[in-house]
PDB file of N, CA, C and O in Angstrom:
ATOM      1  N   MET A   1      60.225-133.633 -10.454  1.00  0.00           N
ATOM      2  CA  MET A   1      59.358-133.742  -9.909  1.00  0.00           C
ATOM      3  C   MET A   1      59.556-133.005  -9.392  1.00  0.00           C
ATOM      4  O   MET A   1      60.403-133.086  -8.502  1.00  0.00           O
ATOM      5  N   SER A   2      58.427-131.078  -9.833  1.00  0.00           N
ATOM      6  CA  SER A   2      58.522-129.614  -9.279  1.00  0.00           C
ATOM      7  C   SER A   2      57.174-130.309  -8.318  1.00  0.00           C
ATOM      8  O   SER A   2      56.282-131.157  -8.321  1.00  0.00           O
ATOM      9  N   LYS A   3      58.046-128.843  -7.262  1.00  0.00           N
ATOM     10  CA  LYS A   3      57.702-128.291  -5.560  1.00  0.00           C
ATOM     11  C   LYS A   3      56.561-127.669  -5.834  1.00  0.00           C
ATOM     12  O   LYS A   3      56.815-126.514  -6.174  1.00  0.00           O
ATOM     13  N   GLU A   4      55.576-127.865  -5.842  1.00  0.00           N
ATOM     14  CA  GLU A   4      54.517-126.748  -5.782  1.00  0.00           C
ATOM     15  C   GLU A   4      54.794-125.212  -5.213  1.00  0.00           C
ATOM     16  O   GLU A   4      55.035-124.947  -4.036  1.00  0.00           O
ATOM     17  N   ARG A   5      54.702-124.202  -6.370  1.00  0.00           N
ATOM     18  CA  ARG A   5      55.614-122.503  -5.915  1.00  0.00           C
ATOM     19  C   ARG A   5      54.560-122.024  -4.088  1.00  0.00           C
ATOM     20  O   ARG A   5      55.080-121.560  -3.073  1.00  0.00           O
ATOM     21  N   PHE A   6      52.744-122.442  -4.342  1.00  0.00           N
ATOM     22  CA  PHE A   6      52.168-121.624  -3.024  1.00  0.00           C
ATOM     23  C   PHE A   6      51.497-122.901  -2.636  1.00  0.00           C
ATOM     24  O   PHE A   6      50.797-123.701  -3.258  1.00  0.00           O
ATOM     25  N   VAL A   7      52.205-122.795  -0.663  1.00  0.00           N
ATOM     26  CA  VAL A   7      51.601-124.309  -0.548  1.00  0.00           C
ATOM     27  C   VAL A   7      50.682-123.289   1.135  1.00  0.00           C
ATOM     28  O   VAL A   7      51.023-122.257   1.712  1.00  0.00           O
ATOM     29  N   LEU A   8      49.875-123.941   1.295  1.00  0.00           N
ATOM     30  CA  LEU A   8      48.967-123.207   2.850  1.00  0.00           C
ATOM     31  C   LEU A   8      48.934-125.150   3.495  1.00  0.00           C
ATOM     32  O   LEU A   8      48.788-126.288   3.050  1.00  0.00           O
ATOM     33  N   GLN A   9      49.287-124.109   5.338  1.00  0.00           N
ATOM     34  CA  GLN A   9      49.531-125.057   5.867  1.00  0.00           C
ATOM     35  C   GLN A   9      48.626-124.554   7.393  1.00  0.00           C
ATOM     36  O   GLN A   9      48.807-123.380   7.717  1.00  0.00           O
ATOM     37  N   PRO A  10      47.659-125.425   8.331  1.00  0.00           N
ATOM     38  CA  PRO A  10      47.663-125.134   8.813  1.00  0.00           C
ATOM     39  C   PRO A  10      48.965-124.305  10.112  1.00  0.00           C
ATOM     40  O   PRO A  10      50.156-124.611  10.072  1.00  0.00           O
ATOM     41  N   SER A  11      48.374-123.242  11.183  1.00  0.00           N
ATOM     42  CA  SER A  11      50.055-123.038  12.068  1.00  0.00           C
ATOM     43  C   SER A  11      49.341-123.880  12.315  1.00  0.00           C
ATOM     44  O   SER A  11      48.190-124.307  12.214  1.00  0.00           O
ATOM     45  N   LYS A  12      50.622-124.095  12.797  1.00  0.00           N
ATOM     46  CA  LYS A  12      51.896-124.981  13.997  1.00  0.00           C
ATOM     47  C   LYS A  12      51.504-123.809  16.331  1.00  0.00           C
ATOM     48  O   LYS A  12      51.250-124.007  17.519  1.00  0.00           O
ATOM     49  N   GLU A  13      51.862-122.501  15.015  1.00  0.00           N
ATOM     50  CA  GLU A  13      51.963-122.024  16.302  1.00  0.00           C
ATOM     51  C   GLU A  13      50.591-120.421  17.024  1.00  0.00           C
ATOM     52  O   GLU A  13      50.780-119.572  17.895  1.00  0.00           O
ATOM     53  N   MET A  14      49.381-120.688  16.138  1.00  0.00           N
ATOM     54  CA  MET A  14      48.353-119.721  15.577  1.00  0.00           C
ATOM     55  C   MET A  14      47.515-120.497  16.353  1.00  0.00           C
ATOM     56  O   MET A  14      47.573-121.683  16.028  1.00  0.00           O
ATOM     57  N   ARG A  15      46.520-120.183  17.543  1.00  0.00           N
ATOM     58  CA  ARG A  15      44.666-121.624  17.229  1.00  0.00           C
ATOM     59  C   ARG A  15      44.328-120.691  15.715  1.00  0.00           C
ATOM     60  O   ARG A  15      44.626-119.643  15.143  1.00  0.00           O
ATOM     61  N   ASP A  16      43.479-121.944  15.574  1.00  0.00           N
ATOM     62  CA  ASP A  16      43.241-121.199  14.536  1.00  0.00           C
ATOM     63  C   ASP A  16      43.466-120.139  12.919  1.00  0.00           C
ATOM     64  O   ASP A  16      42.775-119.541  12.093  1.00  0.00           O
ATOM     65  N   GLY A  17      44.703-120.399  13.178  1.00  0.00           N
ATOM     66  CA  GLY A  17      45.792-119.438  11.548  1.00  0.00           C
ATOM     67  C   GLY A  17      45.863-120.476  10.909  1.00  0.00           C
ATOM     68  O   GLY A  17      45.577-121.656  11.110  1.00  0.00           O
ATOM     69  N   TRP A  18      46.618-119.424   9.470  1.00  0.00           N
ATOM     70  CA  TRP A  18      46.946-120.979   8.623  1.00  0.00           C
ATOM     71  C   TRP A  18      48.770-119.889   8.182  1.00  0.00           C
ATOM     72  O   TRP A  18      49.406-118.919   8.593  1.00  0.00           O
ATOM     73  N   VAL A  19      48.818-120.856   7.216  1.00  0.00           N
ATOM     74  CA  VAL A  19      50.842-120.221   7.485  1.00  0.00           C
ATOM     75  C   VAL A  19      50.770-120.497   6.134  1.00  0.00           C
ATOM     76  O   VAL A  19      50.767-121.714   5.953  1.00  0.00           O
ATOM     77  N   ALA A  20      50.681-119.533   4.597  1.00  0.00           N
ATOM     78  CA  ALA A  20      50.897-119.416   3.288  1.00  0.00           C
ATOM     79  C   ALA A  20      51.917-119.002   3.178  1.00  0.00           C
ATOM     80  O   ALA A  20      52.453-118.044   3.735  1.00  0.00           O
ATOM     81  N   THR A  21      52.593-120.324   1.777  1.00  0.00           N
ATOM     82  CA  THR A  21      54.343-119.880   1.692  1.00  0.00           C
ATOM     83  C   THR A  21      54.626-120.374   0.572  1.00  0.00           C
ATOM     84  O   THR A  21      54.711-121.552   0.225  1.00  0.00           O
ATOM     85  N   ASP A  22      54.872-118.770  -0.377  1.00  0.00           N
ATOM     86  CA  ASP A  22      55.703-119.082  -1.595  1.00  0.00           C
ATOM     87  C   ASP A  22      56.865-119.401  -1.797  1.00  0.00           C
ATOM     88  O   ASP A  22      57.945-118.823  -1.918  1.00  0.00           O
ATOM     89  N   THR A  23      56.492-120.402  -1.815  1.00  0.00           N
ATOM     90  CA  THR A  23      58.444-121.231  -2.368  1.00  0.00           C
ATOM     91  C   THR A  23      59.133-120.966  -3.456  1.00  0.00           C
ATOM     92  O   THR A  23      59.346-121.974  -4.130  1.00  0.00           O
ATOM     93  N   GLU A  24      59.640-119.804  -3.958  1.00  0.00           N
ATOM     94  CA  GLU A  24      60.009-119.345  -4.711  1.00  0.00           C
ATOM     95  C   GLU A  24      60.937-118.052  -4.196  1.00  0.00           C
ATOM     96  O   GLU A  24      62.070-117.591  -4.065  1.00  0.00           O
ATOM     97  N   ASN A  25      59.437-117.850  -4.008  1.00  0.00           N
ATOM     98  CA  ASN A  25      60.139-115.891  -3.582  1.00  0.00           C
ATOM     99  C   ASN A  25      59.915-116.042  -2.495  1.00  0.00           C
ATOM    100  O   ASN A  25      59.274-115.025  -2.230  1.00  0.00           O
ATOM    101  N   GLY A  26      59.996-116.741  -1.406  1.00  0.00           N
ATOM    102  CA  GLY A  26      60.566-117.305  -0.347  1.00  0.00           C
ATOM    103  C   GLY A  26      59.721-116.221   0.781  1.00  0.00           C
ATOM    104  O   GLY A  26      60.321-115.894   1.805  1.00  0.00           O
ATOM    105  N   ILE A  27      58.336-115.706   0.530  1.00  0.00           N
ATOM    106  CA  ILE A  27      57.757-115.540   1.304  1.00  0.00           C
ATOM    107  C   ILE A  27      56.606-116.175   2.394  1.00  0.00           C
ATOM    108  O   ILE A  27      55.925-117.194   2.283  1.00  0.00           O
ATOM    109  N   VAL A  28      56.651-115.356   3.282  1.00  0.00           N
ATOM    110  CA  VAL A  28      55.327-116.304   4.525  1.00  0.00           C
ATOM    111  C   VAL A  28      54.002-115.634   4.883  1.00  0.00           C
ATOM    112  O   VAL A  28      54.131-114.614   5.560  1.00  0.00           O
ATOM    113  N   LEU A  29      53.472-115.787   4.749  1.00  0.00           N
ATOM    114  CA  LEU A  29      52.289-115.125   4.726  1.00  0.00           C
ATOM    115  C   LEU A  29      51.766-116.047   5.469  1.00  0.00           C
ATOM    116  O   LEU A  29      51.337-117.162   5.171  1.00  0.00           O
ATOM    117  N   ARG A  30      51.866-115.236   6.945  1.00  0.00           N
ATOM    118  CA  ARG A  30      50.431-115.909   8.497  1.00  0.00           C
ATOM    119  C   ARG A  30      49.255-115.126   8.623  1.00  0.00           C
ATOM    120  O   ARG A  30      49.328-113.898   8.675  1.00  0.00           O
ATOM    121  N   PHE A  31      48.023-115.823   8.682  1.00  0.00           N
ATOM    122  CA  PHE A  31      46.828-114.889   9.444  1.00  0.00           C
ATOM    123  C   PHE A  31      45.600-115.802   9.943  1.00  0.00           C
ATOM    124  O   PHE A  31      45.435-117.009   9.764  1.00  0.00           O
ATOM    125  N   GLU A  32      44.819-114.915  10.595  1.00  0.00           N
ATOM    126  CA  GLU A  32      43.836-115.691  11.577  1.00  0.00           C
ATOM    127  C   GLU A  32      42.791-116.411  10.728  1.00  0.00           C
ATOM    128  O   GLU A  32      41.874-115.744  10.248  1.00  0.00           O
ATOM    129  N   ASN A  33      42.841-117.303  10.578  1.00  0.00           N
ATOM    130  CA  ASN A  33      40.883-117.987   9.454  1.00  0.00           C
ATOM    131  C   ASN A  33      40.175-116.919   9.667  1.00  0.00           C
ATOM    132  O   ASN A  33      40.055-116.422  10.787  1.00  0.00           O
ATOM    133  N   HIS A  34      39.392-116.250   8.140  1.00  0.00           N
ATOM    134  CA  HIS A  34      38.389-115.468   7.770  1.00  0.00           C
ATOM    135  C   HIS A  34      39.025-114.328   8.594  1.00  0.00           C
ATOM    136  O   HIS A  34      38.221-113.508   9.036  1.00  0.00           O
ATOM    137  N   ARG A  35      40.554-114.103   8.927  1.00  0.00           N
ATOM    138  CA  ARG A  35      40.379-112.331   9.410  1.00  0.00           C
ATOM    139  C   ARG A  35      41.822-112.171   8.150  1.00  0.00           C
ATOM    140  O   ARG A  35      42.829-111.553   8.494  1.00  0.00           O
ATOM    141  N   PHE A  36      41.773-112.485   7.450  1.00  0.00           N
ATOM    142  CA  PHE A  36      42.992-112.377   6.657  1.00  0.00           C
ATOM    143  C   PHE A  36      43.246-111.055   6.895  1.00  0.00           C
ATOM    144  O   PHE A  36      44.034-110.759   7.794  1.00  0.00           O
ATOM    145  N   ASN A  37      42.640-110.096   6.153  1.00  0.00           N
ATOM    146  CA  ASN A  37      42.945-108.078   6.174  1.00  0.00           C
ATOM    147  C   ASN A  37      43.724-108.017   8.020  1.00  0.00           C
ATOM    148  O   ASN A  37      44.859-107.799   8.442  1.00  0.00           O
ATOM    149  N   ASP A  38      42.718-108.259   8.514  1.00  0.00           N
ATOM    150  CA  ASP A  38      42.772-107.666   9.456  1.00  0.00           C
ATOM    151  C   ASP A  38      44.500-108.423  10.771  1.00  0.00           C
ATOM    152  O   ASP A  38      45.298-108.097  11.649  1.00  0.00           O
ATOM    153  N   THR A  39      44.164-109.231  10.131  1.00  0.00           N
ATOM    154  CA  THR A  39      45.081-110.272  11.131  1.00  0.00           C
ATOM    155  C   THR A  39      47.128-110.834  10.151  1.00  0.00           C
ATOM    156  O   THR A  39      48.185-111.348  10.519  1.00  0.00           O
ATOM    157  N   VAL A  40      46.538-110.274   8.878  1.00  0.00           N
ATOM    158  CA  VAL A  40      47.678-111.638   8.539  1.00  0.00           C
ATOM    159  C   VAL A  40      49.258-110.404   8.489  1.00  0.00           C
ATOM    160  O   VAL A  40      49.378-109.181   8.412  1.00  0.00           O
ATOM    161  N   ARG A  41      50.290-111.660   8.590  1.00  0.00           N
ATOM    162  CA  ARG A  41      51.312-111.185   8.898  1.00  0.00           C
ATOM    163  C   ARG A  41      52.920-111.037   8.280  1.00  0.00           C
ATOM    164  O   ARG A  41      53.585-111.734   9.046  1.00  0.00           O
ATOM    165  N   CYS A  42      53.417-110.720   7.724  1.00  0.00           N
ATOM    166  CA  CYS A  42      54.419-111.436   6.341  1.00  0.00           C
ATOM    167  C   CYS A  42      56.063-111.461   6.674  1.00  0.00           C
ATOM    168  O   CYS A  42      56.548-110.461   7.202  1.00  0.00           O
ATOM    169  N   THR A  43      56.715-112.338   6.436  1.00  0.00           N
ATOM    170  CA  THR A  43      58.007-112.227   6.833  1.00  0.00           C
ATOM    171  C   THR A  43      58.358-113.434   5.655  1.00  0.00           C
ATOM    172  O   THR A  43      57.853-114.543   5.478  1.00  0.00           O
ATOM    173  N   PRO A  44      59.727-112.525   4.752  1.00  0.00           N
ATOM    174  CA  PRO A  44      60.727-112.820   3.744  1.00  0.00           C
ATOM    175  C   PRO A  44      61.328-113.995   4.543  1.00  0.00           C
ATOM    176  O   PRO A  44      61.313-114.159   5.762  1.00  0.00           O
ATOM    177  N   LEU A  45      61.764-114.632   3.759  1.00  0.00           N
ATOM    178  CA  LEU A  45      62.852-116.410   3.822  1.00  0.00           C
ATOM    179  C   LEU A  45      63.401-115.861   3.062  1.00  0.00           C
ATOM    180  O   LEU A  45      62.802-116.331   2.095  1.00  0.00           O
ATOM    181  N   LEU A  46      64.172-115.132   2.596  1.00  0.00           N
ATOM    182  CA  LEU A  46      65.199-115.438   1.119  1.00  0.00           C
ATOM    183  C   LEU A  46      66.612-116.213   1.549  1.00  0.00           C
ATOM    184  O   LEU A  46      67.120-116.557   2.616  1.00  0.00           O
ATOM    185  N   ALA A  47      66.807-116.262   0.783  1.00  0.00           N
ATOM    186  CA  ALA A  47      67.393-118.134   1.294  1.00  0.00           C
ATOM    187  C   ALA A  47      69.463-117.138   1.003  1.00  0.00           C
ATOM    188  O   ALA A  47      70.448-117.453   1.672  1.00  0.00           O
ATOM    189  N   ASP A  48      69.461-116.247   0.089  1.00  0.00           N
ATOM    190  CA  ASP A  48      70.451-115.742  -0.140  1.00  0.00           C
ATOM    191  C   ASP A  48      70.977-114.901   1.046  1.00  0.00           C
ATOM    192  O   ASP A  48      72.175-114.773   1.295  1.00  0.00           O
ATOM    193  N   GLY A  49      70.032-114.371   1.715  1.00  0.00           N
ATOM    194  CA  GLY A  49      70.816-113.701   2.444  1.00  0.00           C
ATOM    195  C   GLY A  49      69.903-112.313   1.944  1.00  0.00           C
ATOM    196  O   GLY A  49      69.465-111.408   2.655  1.00  0.00           O
ATOM    197  N   ARG A  50      69.809-112.463   0.719  1.00  0.00           N
ATOM    198  CA  ARG A  50      69.818-110.493   1.213  1.00  0.00           C
ATOM    199  C   ARG A  50      68.073-109.798   1.278  1.00  0.00           C
ATOM    200  O   ARG A  50      67.059-110.373   0.883  1.00  0.00           O
ATOM    201  N   GLU A  51      68.174-108.357   1.928  1.00  0.00           N
ATOM    202  CA  GLU A  51      67.175-108.326   1.655  1.00  0.00           C
ATOM    203  C   GLU A  51      65.883-107.963   0.224  1.00  0.00           C
ATOM    204  O   GLU A  51      66.363-107.967  -0.909  1.00  0.00           O
ATOM    205  N   PRO A  52      64.596-107.721   0.335  1.00  0.00           N
ATOM    206  CA  PRO A  52      64.331-107.597  -1.307  1.00  0.00           C
ATOM    207  C   PRO A  52      63.871-106.356  -0.835  1.00  0.00           C
ATOM    208  O   PRO A  52      63.734-105.855   0.281  1.00  0.00           O
ATOM    209  N   THR A  53      63.579-105.830  -2.535  1.00  0.00           N
ATOM    210  CA  THR A  53      64.182-104.705  -2.282  1.00  0.00           C
ATOM    211  C   THR A  53      62.035-104.011  -1.961  1.00  0.00           C
ATOM    212  O   THR A  53      61.457-105.085  -1.791  1.00  0.00           O
ATOM    213  N   ALA A  54      61.356-103.303  -1.891  1.00  0.00           N
ATOM    214  CA  ALA A  54      60.205-102.793  -1.672  1.00  0.00           C
ATOM    215  C   ALA A  54      59.023-103.585  -3.160  1.00  0.00           C
ATOM    216  O   ALA A  54      57.884-104.051  -3.175  1.00  0.00           O
ATOM    217  N   ILE A  55      60.090-103.368  -4.194  1.00  0.00           N
ATOM    218  CA  ILE A  55      58.989-103.750  -5.321  1.00  0.00           C
ATOM    219  C   ILE A  55      58.609-105.233  -5.193  1.00  0.00           C
ATOM    220  O   ILE A  55      57.448-105.596  -5.002  1.00  0.00           O
ATOM    221  N   GLU A  56      59.870-106.243  -5.335  1.00  0.00           N
ATOM    222  CA  GLU A  56      59.566-107.296  -4.878  1.00  0.00           C
ATOM    223  C   GLU A  56      59.063-107.869  -3.639  1.00  0.00           C
ATOM    224  O   GLU A  56      58.623-109.019  -3.678  1.00  0.00           O
ATOM    225  N   LEU A  57      59.068-107.280  -2.642  1.00  0.00           N
ATOM    226  CA  LEU A  57      57.913-107.177  -1.249  1.00  0.00           C
ATOM    227  C   LEU A  57      57.089-107.074  -1.102  1.00  0.00           C
ATOM    228  O   LEU A  57      56.661-107.401   0.005  1.00  0.00           O
ATOM    229  N   ALA A  58      56.269-106.578  -2.015  1.00  0.00           N
ATOM    230  CA  ALA A  58      55.114-106.105  -2.807  1.00  0.00           C
ATOM    231  C   ALA A  58      54.436-107.349  -3.546  1.00  0.00           C
ATOM    232  O   ALA A  58      53.467-107.981  -3.127  1.00  0.00           O
ATOM    233  N   THR A  59      55.120-107.566  -4.697  1.00  0.00           N
ATOM    234  CA  THR A  59      54.672-107.974  -5.950  1.00  0.00           C
ATOM    235  C   THR A  59      54.071-109.228  -5.318  1.00  0.00           C
ATOM    236  O   THR A  59      52.868-109.492  -5.316  1.00  0.00           O
ATOM    237  N   ALA A  60      55.563-110.371  -4.493  1.00  0.00           N
ATOM    238  CA  ALA A  60      55.555-111.256  -4.540  1.00  0.00           C
ATOM    239  C   ALA A  60      53.993-111.674  -3.113  1.00  0.00           C
ATOM    240  O   ALA A  60      53.338-112.716  -3.095  1.00  0.00           O
ATOM    241  N   ILE A  61      53.853-110.624  -2.258  1.00  0.00           N
ATOM    242  CA  ILE A  61      53.054-110.180  -1.101  1.00  0.00           C
ATOM    243  C   ILE A  61      51.338-110.846  -2.277  1.00  0.00           C
ATOM    244  O   ILE A  61      50.561-111.787  -2.114  1.00  0.00           O
ATOM    245  N   ARG A  62      51.412-110.061  -3.049  1.00  0.00           N
ATOM    246  CA  ARG A  62      50.240-109.303  -3.793  1.00  0.00           C
ATOM    247  C   ARG A  62      49.603-111.507  -4.799  1.00  0.00           C
ATOM    248  O   ARG A  62      48.749-112.376  -4.623  1.00  0.00           O
ATOM    249  N   GLU A  63      50.717-111.244  -5.663  1.00  0.00           N
ATOM    250  CA  GLU A  63      51.135-113.045  -6.174  1.00  0.00           C
ATOM    251  C   GLU A  63      50.166-113.836  -5.294  1.00  0.00           C
ATOM    252  O   GLU A  63      49.104-114.289  -5.720  1.00  0.00           O
ATOM    253  N   LEU A  64      50.831-114.041  -3.380  1.00  0.00           N
ATOM    254  CA  LEU A  64      50.479-115.083  -2.609  1.00  0.00           C
ATOM    255  C   LEU A  64      48.975-114.328  -2.494  1.00  0.00           C
ATOM    256  O   LEU A  64      48.051-114.390  -3.305  1.00  0.00           O
ATOM    257  N   ALA A  65      48.994-114.098  -2.095  1.00  0.00           N
ATOM    258  CA  ALA A  65      47.008-113.531  -1.745  1.00  0.00           C
ATOM    259  C   ALA A  65      46.318-113.549  -2.814  1.00  0.00           C
ATOM    260  O   ALA A  65      45.097-113.692  -2.742  1.00  0.00           O
ATOM    261  N   ASP A  66      46.859-113.431  -3.829  1.00  0.00           N
ATOM    262  CA  ASP A  66      45.579-113.979  -5.093  1.00  0.00           C
ATOM    263  C   ASP A  66      45.321-114.814  -5.193  1.00  0.00           C
ATOM    264  O   ASP A  66      44.188-115.063  -5.606  1.00  0.00           O
ATOM    265  N   TRP A  67      46.489-116.097  -4.778  1.00  0.00           N
ATOM    266  CA  TRP A  67      46.332-117.338  -5.229  1.00  0.00           C
ATOM    267  C   TRP A  67      45.375-118.329  -3.714  1.00  0.00           C
ATOM    268  O   TRP A  67      44.605-119.284  -3.818  1.00  0.00           O
ATOM    269  N   LEU A  68      45.940-117.454  -2.201  1.00  0.00           N
ATOM    270  CA  LEU A  68      44.765-117.087  -1.571  1.00  0.00           C
ATOM    271  C   LEU A  68      43.429-117.051  -1.634  1.00  0.00           C
ATOM    272  O   LEU A  68      42.717-117.905  -1.105  1.00  0.00           O
ATOM    273  N   ARG A  69      43.016-116.100  -2.259  1.00  0.00           N
ATOM    274  CA  ARG A  69      41.786-115.408  -3.235  1.00  0.00           C
ATOM    275  C   ARG A  69      40.733-116.479  -3.847  1.00  0.00           C
ATOM    276  O   ARG A  69      39.527-116.722  -3.820  1.00  0.00           O
ATOM    277  N   GLU A  70      41.879-116.946  -4.387  1.00  0.00           N
ATOM    278  CA  GLU A  70      41.378-117.653  -5.906  1.00  0.00           C
ATOM    279  C   GLU A  70      41.616-119.299  -5.260  1.00  0.00           C
ATOM    280  O   GLU A  70      40.753-120.144  -5.503  1.00  0.00           O
ATOM    281  N   SER A  71      42.317-119.507  -4.787  1.00  0.00           N
ATOM    282  CA  SER A  71      42.380-121.039  -4.435  1.00  0.00           C
ATOM    283  C   SER A  71      41.004-121.278  -3.023  1.00  0.00           C
ATOM    284  O   SER A  71      39.902-121.814  -3.143  1.00  0.00           O
ATOM    285  N   HIS A  72      41.776-120.506  -1.507  1.00  0.00           N
ATOM    286  CA  HIS A  72      40.997-120.714  -0.449  1.00  0.00           C
ATOM    287  C   HIS A  72      40.844-118.848   0.025  1.00  0.00           C
ATOM    288  O   HIS A  72      41.622-118.027   0.513  1.00  0.00           O
ATOM    289  N   TYR A  73      39.118-118.811  -0.535  1.00  0.00           N
ATOM    290  CA  TYR A  73      38.244-117.601  -0.547  1.00  0.00           C
ATOM    291  C   TYR A  73      38.236-118.020   1.060  1.00  0.00           C
ATOM    292  O   TYR A  73      38.291-117.239   2.011  1.00  0.00           O
ATOM    293  N   ASP A  74      38.165-119.251   1.094  1.00  0.00           N
ATOM    294  CA  ASP A  74      36.846-119.612   2.533  1.00  0.00           C
ATOM    295  C   ASP A  74      37.586-119.292   3.725  1.00  0.00           C
ATOM    296  O   ASP A  74      36.947-118.827   4.669  1.00  0.00           O
ATOM    297  N   LYS A  75      38.950-119.479   3.852  1.00  0.00           N
ATOM    298  CA  LYS A  75      39.607-119.643   4.778  1.00  0.00           C
ATOM    299  C   LYS A  75      40.085-117.774   4.851  1.00  0.00           C
ATOM    300  O   LYS A  75      40.271-117.487   6.034  1.00  0.00           O
ATOM    301  N   ILE A  76      40.242-116.896   4.191  1.00  0.00           N
ATOM    302  CA  ILE A  76      40.773-115.668   4.254  1.00  0.00           C
ATOM    303  C   ILE A  76      39.277-115.412   3.822  1.00  0.00           C
ATOM    304  O   ILE A  76      39.135-114.988   4.969  1.00  0.00           O
ATOM    305  N   PHE A  77      38.150-115.281   3.316  1.00  0.00           N
ATOM    306  CA  PHE A  77      37.339-114.246   4.309  1.00  0.00           C
ATOM    307  C   PHE A  77      35.494-115.164   4.427  1.00  0.00           C
ATOM    308  O   PHE A  77      34.598-114.662   5.105  1.00  0.00           O
TER     309      PHE A  77
END
């Protein structure tokens, strides 16, 4: 059984917020409902303890944001 690469869950800490996770790249985006561009915060959670390069981080964020736009447009805008 394969794990989903992208997961979206309601935030437990942020009222009216969301937590989007890229399980493959270990990136978490947190944002307020309908205010993605104004409120998004990124946390890299790499299991091996190393810091991602700027290119790795930018690519992972773009892929997760693209998935959010395609699959959950109603939550980001």
